[in-house]
N, C-alpha and C positions, 0 to 999 in steps of 0.2 A: 704219577705221584712225584712232586718236586723232591729231589733227593741230593742234597749237598754231600760231597764225598765224605765229610767227617761224621755224617749220620748214617752212612750206608752200612748195612749188615748183610753179609752174603754167605756166612758159614751155614751149610745145610743143617747141621745138628742143632744149631741155635734157632733157626727158623722153624724147623720141625718141632722142637720143644714147645715153642710158643703156640703153634697150631694145635698141639695136643692139650696144652694147659688151658687154652681159651678156644674151645671148639665151636662156639656159636659165631658163625661167619655171616657176612653180608654177600650174597651172590647178585652181581649186577649183569643183566643181559639186555639185549636190545629187543624192542617189540614195535609193532606198527604205531603204538602210541608214544614211542620214545623209550628211554632207559627204564628198566624195571629192576627193583631191588627186593630180594627176599632174604629173610633172616632164618638161617637153618644151621642146626648143630651138624658138624661134619666129622667123619672119621678119616684119619690119614693112614693110608696103607703105605708101608715102607717101599722105598725105591727097589726096582727090579730091572733086569735087562730089558724088558719091554716097556718099562716106565721109569726111566732113570731119575726122575724127580719126584716119583710117587704118584699116588692116585687118591683123590678125595671122593668119599662115598657119602650119600645122604638120602633122604626121602622127604616127600612133601605130600600134602593131602591131594587126593585125586581131583578135587575141585580147583586146585591151584593151577592157573594157566601156565606156570613155568614149564611143566613137562609137555603140555599140549602144543606149545609153540616151538619146542626144541626140535632140531633136526641135525643132520650130520655136520652141518657147518655152523652150529650155534657156539659162538665164542662166549666164554664166561669170565668175568673178573671176580675173584673171591677175595674178600678183605677180612683179615683177622686183626683184632685189636687187643692188645695186652694192657698193662698198667698205664695210667695216665694221671697227671696231677698239675694243678696250677702251681707256678713257682713265683714267689714274691721277691722283689729286689732287696727287701729288708733282710733277707736271709744271707745276702752276700757280704762277707767282710769288706769287699772292695767298695761297698756303698759308703762305708765310713772313710775310706781312703780318698775317693775322688767323686763319688756320687753319680758317675756316669753308668747307670744301670737302669734297666726297665723290666717289667714283668714278662714272663713267657709261659708257655705250656709244654710240658714234657709228655711224651707218649711213645708207645711202641706199636708198630703195625707191620703186618706181612701181607703182600699182595701176590696172589697166585693167579695164573691165567691158564686156560685150556679149553678143550671142547667138551660140551655137556652131552653125555650119552644116556638116554633113558633106559632103565632096567625095569620094565613092567613084567616081572616074573616072580610069582609067589615063592618059588623055591629059593631064588636069589635073595629076596627080601627077608625070608625067614632066617636064612643063614646070616645075613648081614645084621639083622636086628638082634639075634642071639649074641653075636659078638659085641655089638654096640651096648646092649644092656649089661653084659658081663663087665665091660670096661668101666662104665659109669657107676654101677652098683658097687664095684670094688672101692671106688673113691669115696663113697659114703658109708663104707663099712657095712654093707647090707648084703642079703643073700637072695633077693627076689629074682626069679627067672620067669620067662614066658610060660613055662609049664605050671606056674602057680595060678594062672588064670584059666577059666574053662576053655577047652579046645575050640568050641564053636564061636566063642567070643573072640578069640585070637584070630580065627579065620575071617570073621566079619571085619575086625580092625585091619587085617592085611589087605583085604579087598578095597579098603577105603584109602589106600596110599599107593604111591608109585615111587620106585627107587631110581637113582641116577648115579653116574660116576663122572668125574672130571679128571682126565689124565693131565697132570700138570706139565705145561711146556715152558713156563717162565715163573720164576720165584725170586722176589726181591723183598728186603726188609729195611725198615727205617727205625733206628733206635735213637730218638732225640732225647738224650739223657744227660744233658749238661756237659757233653765232652768238650764243648768250645769254651768252657769257663775255666779259670785258674783252679788248681787243686783245692785251695782254701775255700773258694766259693762252692765247689762241689760238696765239700765236707759240711759247709753251712746248710746247704739245701737238704742233704741227707739227714742231718740232725733234726731240722725243722719238720721234715716229713715223718720221721720216726716218732716225733712227739705227738702227732695227731691221733695215735692209736687207731688208725684206719688201715685195714688190711691192704687195700689197693695202693694207698700212699706209702705204706711200709715196703711193698713190693717195688715201687719206683725208687725208694730210698736205697735199696740194695743195688739197683742198677746205676744210680748216680754216684754212690760213695766211691771215692778214689781208691785205687789198689793199696793194700796195706804196706807194700814195699815202695810206694811212690814217695 
């Protein structure tokens, strides 16, 4: 990922927060047919002595070739994407001053790298999915658990999936949120994005807005 210094984000707490808020990731691996990309919601396990950058856990359908082609040396690039928005030069006060402005696109992304380890274990899967369900059900203010479905049905569903883990060995973030623009231009972008009444653009507006003490 092209990463100018002024867009680099390397604070672990900031990177982890985005990975948890936007868990649907793109997993890129190599195959005999070239690069393969799979879109999978992932769960981030906090850093520990054995995994100082944390571990990503997920699952795929048993029919998915991802796990079948994985082995001890399977490198994976995992891409998380947060808020993104088009930025019009018309929102910059500097447009009126000198006109030397062009459009751009703001976005936030995290790249994690590590080895993909298959967990084809029904006990591991059940424990992982119980935790995953609890995490996301809480976000939608619901109380559904795996115990609400018939046991034989859950057993059938578990048999149709395979789990995996990726122990993170590299973690970088890119926050392209108008840091390279004057404070007045940043304020103009934030104001315009907030007026759209779009949740994702409002999230970007929060990132773009200059500090209150600036």
